[in-house]
C-alpha positions as CSV (number, residue, x, y, z in Angstrom):
1,M,27.9,13.0,60.4
2,R,29.0,16.5,60.2
3,S,31.2,15.8,57.3
4,S,28.2,14.0,55.4
5,A,25.9,17.2,56.1
6,Y,28.9,19.5,55.0
7,A,29.3,17.4,51.8
8,G,25.6,17.7,51.2
9,V,25.4,21.6,51.5
10,L,28.6,21.8,49.3
11,W,27.0,19.4,46.5
12,A,23.7,21.6,46.7
13,F,25.8,24.9,46.1
14,V,27.5,23.4,43.2
15,L,24.2,22.3,41.7
16,M,22.9,25.9,42.3
17,L,25.9,27.3,40.5
18,V,25.8,25.0,37.5
19,C,22.0,25.5,37.3
20,G,22.4,29.3,37.3
21,M,25.2,29.2,34.6
22,S,22.9,27.2,32.4
23,M,20.2,29.7,32.9
24,G,17.9,27.5,35.2
25,C,17.2,23.8,35.5
26,S,13.8,22.5,34.0
27,E,11.4,20.6,36.4
28,T,10.9,17.9,33.7
29,E,14.8,16.9,33.8
30,G,14.1,14.8,36.9
31,N,12.3,14.0,40.1
32,V,13.6,13.6,43.7
33,D,14.2,9.9,42.9
34,G,16.5,10.8,39.8
35,E,14.0,9.1,37.4
36,P,12.7,11.0,34.3
37,S,9.6,12.9,34.8
38,G,9.0,13.9,31.1
39,P,7.5,11.8,28.4
40,Q,9.0,8.5,27.8
41,D,9.3,6.1,25.2
42,P,8.7,2.1,25.5
43,S,12.3,1.6,26.3
44,G,12.0,3.9,29.4
45,S,14.2,6.7,27.9
46,Q,13.2,10.3,28.3
47,E,11.8,11.8,25.1
48,P,13.9,14.8,24.2
49,V,13.5,17.3,21.2
50,V,16.1,16.4,18.8
51,P,16.4,18.7,16.0
52,G,18.5,16.4,13.8
53,C,16.4,13.2,14.3
54,G,15.7,11.5,10.9
55,N,19.0,12.3,9.2
56,G,20.4,8.9,9.5
57,I,23.2,10.0,11.8
58,V,23.1,9.1,15.5
59,E,23.8,12.3,17.2
60,T,23.8,13.8,20.8
61,Q,20.7,12.8,22.6
62,E,19.9,10.2,20.0
63,T,20.0,6.5,20.8
64,C,19.2,5.5,17.1
65,D,18.4,7.3,13.9
66,D,17.1,5.2,11.1
67,G,16.5,8.0,8.6
68,N,12.9,8.8,9.3
69,V,10.6,10.0,11.9
70,L,8.1,7.2,12.2
71,D,7.2,5.6,15.4
72,G,6.8,1.7,15.7
73,D,9.8,0.7,13.6
74,G,12.3,0.2,16.3
75,C,13.6,3.7,16.3
76,S,10.9,6.4,17.5
77,S,10.1,9.8,16.0
78,S,12.4,11.2,18.7
79,C,15.2,9.0,17.6
80,L,15.1,6.9,20.9
81,K,15.2,3.1,20.5
82,E,11.8,1.4,21.1
83,G,11.4,-1.3,23.4
84,K,8.8,-3.2,21.5
85,A,9.0,-3.1,17.5
86,F,7.0,-5.7,15.7
87,Y,9.2,-5.3,12.5
88,K,12.7,-4.5,11.7
89,P,13.9,-1.2,10.3
90,N,14.4,-0.6,6.6
91,P,17.0,-3.2,5.7
92,G,18.8,-0.6,3.4
93,P,19.1,0.7,-0.1
94,G,17.7,-1.1,-2.9
95,T,14.4,-2.2,-1.0
96,R,11.1,-0.6,-1.1
97,C,9.7,-2.4,2.0
98,N,9.1,-0.4,5.2
99,D,9.2,3.2,3.7
100,G,5.7,4.0,4.7
101,R,4.0,3.3,1.3
102,H,2.4,0.2,-0.1
103,E,4.3,0.1,-3.3
104,A,4.6,-2.2,-6.4
105,G,6.3,-5.4,-5.5
106,E,5.2,-5.4,-1.9
107,V,2.6,-7.6,-0.2
108,C,2.1,-5.0,2.4
109,D,3.8,-2.2,4.2
110,P,4.1,-2.0,8.2
111,I,2.4,1.4,8.2
112,Y,-0.9,0.1,7.1
113,S,-3.3,-2.3,8.9
114,Y,-4.6,-5.4,7.0
115,V,-7.4,-8.0,7.3
116,L,-6.9,-11.3,5.3
117,D,-9.1,-14.2,5.4
118,G,-11.3,-12.5,8.0
119,E,-8.2,-12.0,10.4
120,A,-6.2,-9.0,11.4
121,R,-2.7,-8.9,10.2
122,I,0.5,-7.2,10.7
123,C,3.1,-6.4,8.1
124,E,6.7,-7.1,9.1
125,V,10.0,-7.3,7.4
126,T,12.0,-10.6,6.9
127,S,15.8,-10.7,7.3
128,A,15.8,-10.8,3.5
129,G,14.2,-7.4,3.5
130,A,10.7,-8.5,2.1
131,C,7.3,-7.2,3.7
132,V,5.1,-10.2,4.7
133,L,1.9,-10.4,6.4
134,S,1.8,-12.0,9.9
135,L,-1.1,-13.5,12.0
136,S,0.8,-12.9,15.2
137,S,0.3,-9.5,17.1
138,E,3.9,-10.1,18.4
139,G,5.3,-10.6,15.0
140,K,6.5,-14.2,15.6
141,S,5.0,-15.8,12.6
142,N,7.5,-17.1,10.0
143,C,5.1,-17.8,7.3
144,G,6.2,-16.0,4.2
145,T,10.0,-15.9,4.8
146,G,10.7,-18.7,2.2
147,T,12.0,-21.3,4.7
148,L,9.9,-24.3,5.4
149,E,9.3,-24.5,9.3
150,A,7.4,-26.6,11.7
151,G,3.5,-26.2,11.3
152,E,4.1,-25.2,7.6
153,E,3.1,-27.2,4.5
154,C,4.8,-24.8,2.1
155,D,6.3,-21.5,2.3
156,D,7.0,-19.6,-1.1
157,G,8.4,-16.5,0.3
158,N,5.2,-14.3,0.1
159,S,1.9,-13.9,1.9
160,A,-0.4,-14.2,-1.2
161,N,-3.2,-16.6,-1.7
162,G,-3.9,-18.4,-5.0
163,D,-0.2,-19.3,-5.9
164,G,-0.1,-22.8,-4.7
165,C,0.9,-21.9,-1.0
166,S,-1.6,-19.9,1.0
167,S,-1.1,-16.9,3.3
168,K,-1.1,-19.4,6.2
169,C,1.5,-21.5,4.3
170,K,-0.8,-24.4,3.5
171,K,-0.8,-26.0,0.1
172,E,-3.6,-24.9,-2.2
173,A,-5.1,-27.5,-4.4
174,D,-6.6,-25.1,-7.0
175,A,-4.2,-22.2,-7.2
176,V,-4.8,-19.6,-9.8
177,C,-2.1,-19.4,-12.7
178,R,1.1,-17.3,-12.6
179,M,0.1,-14.6,-15.0
180,K,3.2,-13.3,-17.0
181,N,4.1,-10.0,-18.9
182,G,2.9,-10.1,-22.4
183,A,0.0,-12.5,-21.9
184,H,-3.2,-12.3,-24.0
185,G,-6.8,-13.0,-22.9
186,T,-10.4,-12.4,-23.2
187,V,-12.4,-10.1,-20.7
188,L,-15.3,-12.3,-19.3
189,L,-16.6,-9.4,-17.0
190,V,-15.9,-5.9,-16.2
191,V,-16.2,-5.9,-12.3
192,D,-15.8,-2.0,-12.2
193,G,-13.7,0.6,-13.7
194,D,-10.4,-0.6,-12.4
195,T,-10.9,-4.5,-12.1
196,L,-11.8,-7.1,-14.7
197,K,-12.2,-10.8,-14.9
198,V,-9.9,-12.2,-17.7
199,R,-9.6,-15.6,-19.2
200,L,-6.0,-16.0,-20.5
201,D,-5.1,-17.7,-23.9
202,N,-3.9,-21.2,-23.9
203,G,-0.1,-21.2,-23.2
204,D,-0.1,-18.0,-21.1
205,C,-1.5,-19.4,-18.3
206,E,-2.3,-23.2,-17.6
207,P,-4.7,-24.8,-16.9
208,Y,-6.8,-22.4,-14.8
209,G,-9.7,-20.1,-16.0
210,A,-10.3,-16.5,-15.1
211,V,-7.9,-14.3,-13.2
212,T,-8.8,-11.0,-11.6
213,I,-6.6,-8.2,-12.9
214,R,-6.6,-4.7,-11.2
215,L,-5.4,-1.9,-13.4
216,H,-2.0,-0.7,-12.1
217,G,-1.4,2.9,-11.0
218,I,-5.0,4.3,-11.1
219,D,-8.1,4.1,-9.2
220,T,-11.8,4.5,-10.2
221,P,-14.9,5.5,-8.1
222,E,-16.6,2.5,-6.4
223,C,-20.0,1.3,-7.7
224,S,-22.6,-1.0,-6.7
225,K,-22.3,-4.7,-7.9
226,E,-24.5,-7.7,-8.1
227,S,-23.8,-11.4,-9.7
228,R,-23.9,-11.2,-13.5
229,Q,-23.5,-13.8,-16.1
230,S,-20.6,-13.3,-18.9
231,T,-21.9,-12.4,-22.3
232,V,-18.8,-14.1,-23.5
233,D,-19.2,-17.5,-21.7
234,S,-22.6,-18.0,-20.1
235,S,-21.2,-20.7,-17.8
236,Y,-19.2,-18.0,-15.9
237,S,-20.6,-15.5,-13.6
238,A,-19.3,-13.1,-10.9
239,K,-20.3,-9.9,-9.2
240,A,-20.1,-6.9,-11.6
241,Y,-21.1,-3.2,-11.8
242,I,-24.7,-2.2,-11.9
243,Q,-26.4,1.2,-12.1
244,D,-27.4,2.7,-8.7
245,D,-28.4,6.3,-8.0
246,V,-27.9,6.1,-4.4
247,Y,-24.4,7.4,-3.7
248,T,-22.4,5.9,-0.7
249,D,-18.8,5.1,0.0
250,K,-19.4,1.8,-2.0
251,N,-21.2,3.6,-4.7
252,E,-19.5,6.8,-5.6
253,R,-20.4,9.2,-8.3
254,G,-18.8,8.2,-11.6
255,G,-18.4,4.5,-10.5
256,Y,-21.0,3.3,-12.9
257,E,-19.7,5.6,-15.7
258,A,-16.2,4.4,-15.2
259,A,-17.2,0.8,-15.4
260,A,-19.5,1.4,-18.4
261,F,-16.6,3.4,-20.4
262,V,-14.3,0.3,-19.8
263,N,-17.1,-2.2,-20.8
264,D,-17.9,-0.2,-24.0
265,L,-14.2,0.0,-25.0
266,V,-13.3,-3.6,-24.2
267,Y,-16.3,-4.9,-26.1
268,S,-16.2,-2.6,-29.0
269,S,-16.1,-3.9,-32.6
270,E,-12.2,-3.2,-32.4
271,N,-11.6,-5.4,-29.6
272,N,-14.3,-7.9,-28.9
273,G,-13.1,-8.5,-25.4
274,I,-9.5,-9.3,-26.5
275,V,-6.7,-7.6,-24.6
276,E,-3.1,-7.7,-24.3
277,I,-1.6,-7.6,-20.7
278,E,1.6,-5.7,-19.7
279,C,2.8,-5.6,-16.2
280,E,5.6,-4.8,-13.8
281,T,7.4,-8.2,-12.9
282,R,8.8,-9.8,-9.9
283,S,12.2,-9.6,-11.1
284,A,14.3,-9.4,-14.1
285,S,14.4,-13.3,-14.2
286,D,10.8,-13.8,-13.2
287,A,8.3,-12.4,-15.8
288,T,5.3,-13.2,-13.4
289,C,3.2,-10.0,-12.8
290,L,2.9,-8.5,-9.4
291,L,0.1,-9.7,-7.2
292,D,-1.9,-7.7,-4.8
293,A,-1.7,-10.2,-2.2
294,T,-4.5,-8.8,0.1
295,N,-7.1,-9.1,-2.5
296,G,-5.7,-11.9,-4.7
297,R,-5.7,-9.8,-7.8
298,Y,-2.8,-9.3,-10.4
299,L,-1.7,-5.7,-11.0
300,A,-1.3,-5.1,-14.6
301,Y,-1.7,-2.7,-17.7
302,M,-4.0,-3.6,-20.5
303,K,-3.4,-2.7,-24.2
304,L,-6.5,-2.6,-26.5
305,K,-7.6,-0.5,-29.6
306,Q,-9.2,2.8,-29.5
307,G,-9.8,4.6,-32.8
308,G,-7.5,2.4,-34.7
309,K,-4.5,2.8,-32.3
310,Y,-3.4,0.6,-29.4
311,V,-4.0,2.4,-26.1
312,D,-3.4,1.8,-22.5
313,L,-6.8,1.2,-21.0
314,A,-5.9,2.9,-17.6
315,E,-4.5,6.0,-19.4
316,A,-7.6,6.0,-21.5
317,L,-9.7,6.0,-18.4
318,V,-7.9,9.0,-16.8
319,K,-8.1,11.0,-20.1
320,A,-11.9,10.5,-20.1
321,G,-12.0,11.9,-16.5
322,Y,-13.1,8.4,-14.9
323,G,-9.7,7.3,-13.6
324,M,-7.7,8.9,-10.8
325,V,-4.0,8.5,-10.3
326,Y,-3.4,6.1,-7.4
327,T,-0.3,7.6,-5.8
328,D,-0.3,5.3,-2.7
329,F,1.0,2.5,-5.0
330,T,3.9,3.2,-7.2
331,S,3.7,2.6,-10.9
332,Q,6.3,3.1,-13.8
333,R,3.7,4.9,-15.7
334,L,2.9,7.4,-12.9
335,E,4.2,10.5,-14.8
336,T,2.2,9.7,-17.8
337,Y,-1.0,9.0,-15.8
338,C,-0.5,12.3,-14.0
339,A,-0.1,14.4,-17.0
340,S,-3.4,13.0,-18.4
341,E,-5.2,13.7,-15.1
342,Q,-4.2,17.3,-15.1
343,V,-5.6,17.7,-18.7
344,A,-8.8,15.9,-17.7
345,V,-9.2,18.1,-14.5
346,S,-8.6,21.4,-16.4
347,S,-10.9,20.2,-19.2
348,K,-13.6,19.2,-16.9
349,V,-14.4,16.0,-18.3
350,G,-16.0,12.9,-16.7
351,F,-16.1,12.9,-13.0
352,W,-14.4,16.3,-12.9
353,S,-17.5,17.8,-14.5
354,Y,-19.4,17.0,-11.3
355,A,-17.9,20.0,-9.6
356,E,-16.4,23.6,-10.2
357,T,-13.0,22.9,-8.6
358,F,-10.8,19.8,-8.0
359,E,-11.3,20.1,-4.4
360,D,-14.9,20.1,-4.6
361,A,-15.0,17.2,-7.0
362,V,-12.8,15.1,-4.5
363,K,-15.3,16.0,-1.8
364,L,-17.7,13.6,-3.5
365,L,-15.4,10.6,-3.1
366,S,-15.1,8.4,-0.1
367,A,-12.8,9.3,2.9
368,D,-10.3,6.8,1.8
369,K,-9.8,8.5,-1.7
370,Q,-9.9,11.9,-0.3
371,R,-7.0,10.8,1.9
372,Y,-4.5,10.7,-1.3
373,M,-6.4,12.7,-3.8
374,T,-4.9,15.9,-2.5
375,T,-4.4,18.9,-4.8
376,G,-0.5,18.1,-5.2
377,H,-0.7,14.2,-5.1
378,C,1.0,14.1,-8.5
379,E,3.7,16.4,-7.7
């Protein structure tokens, strides 16, 4: 009993000596039960301050380091393993999935929340390094992995609707066509400044009618819409832009003007609604254009005539001041669009004429656009 007490006193003396040499012991280092009393991550580890966290090298005090400081990807912003991650860390170089941006070639990115078919989805990374949308809040859905499993009628390796296999891995009877780079078509309706309904020519897409094309790499102000009949084909109708002077997040300043600019150019005597489609493709061996799976739209560039020369419709919009460079989504033409935007802003044309400064003009847009339309968003 006496020896036990003596050992206790001796241990207390050693502890005091060590603490004194290290300039004191923090109260957050532990409690009387020996359990951490500071902030903890889901795995139960104490959250330290780690200066080198995010450099991709596991160092002292780190239990992981995945090269970023994002929470929720299996390795926390403090470089501690997370006890519950719904998707796998970035599978490595050469992939764009799970890098914190929804980019060309991706169905989704785990940093964002999604709603598809009226149901909340999460974005997870498959073992092949692809981003897919999942219904399961626990990330257990295997739809979109490319492997046919129990309960699935099909699995084409993506979470897109309209390509023959739905986002729920059910066969679709009336799938839209697979639009390919170099296709030609006729614009049936201009929905708004950056979205058009196009009927592709025979041979370019069989045997379906209109496809929805979202101009790749830019964004335009939103505008009010109502069902309208196509002037090209009276049997076709869809929601399209209308003039509305009451401005909201769904009807922003410049939205109607952007759509009207596109409409006038598309249906000018030089074009008569005919456009040529260029796009970034799925792969070097697959010329199918990239699909915005969340909205069922193809991402593409459109080539048409303006002043006797062929131009990029999106670039023409940006030059006129009604298109903004969409830096949330990567594009091979980003540099060109950014240069055109800078000229439009400095020249105060189109939307940029509505305010004295870039910052004041951006304030006229919805909160979502303000999020990425920062002063240096093109840098």
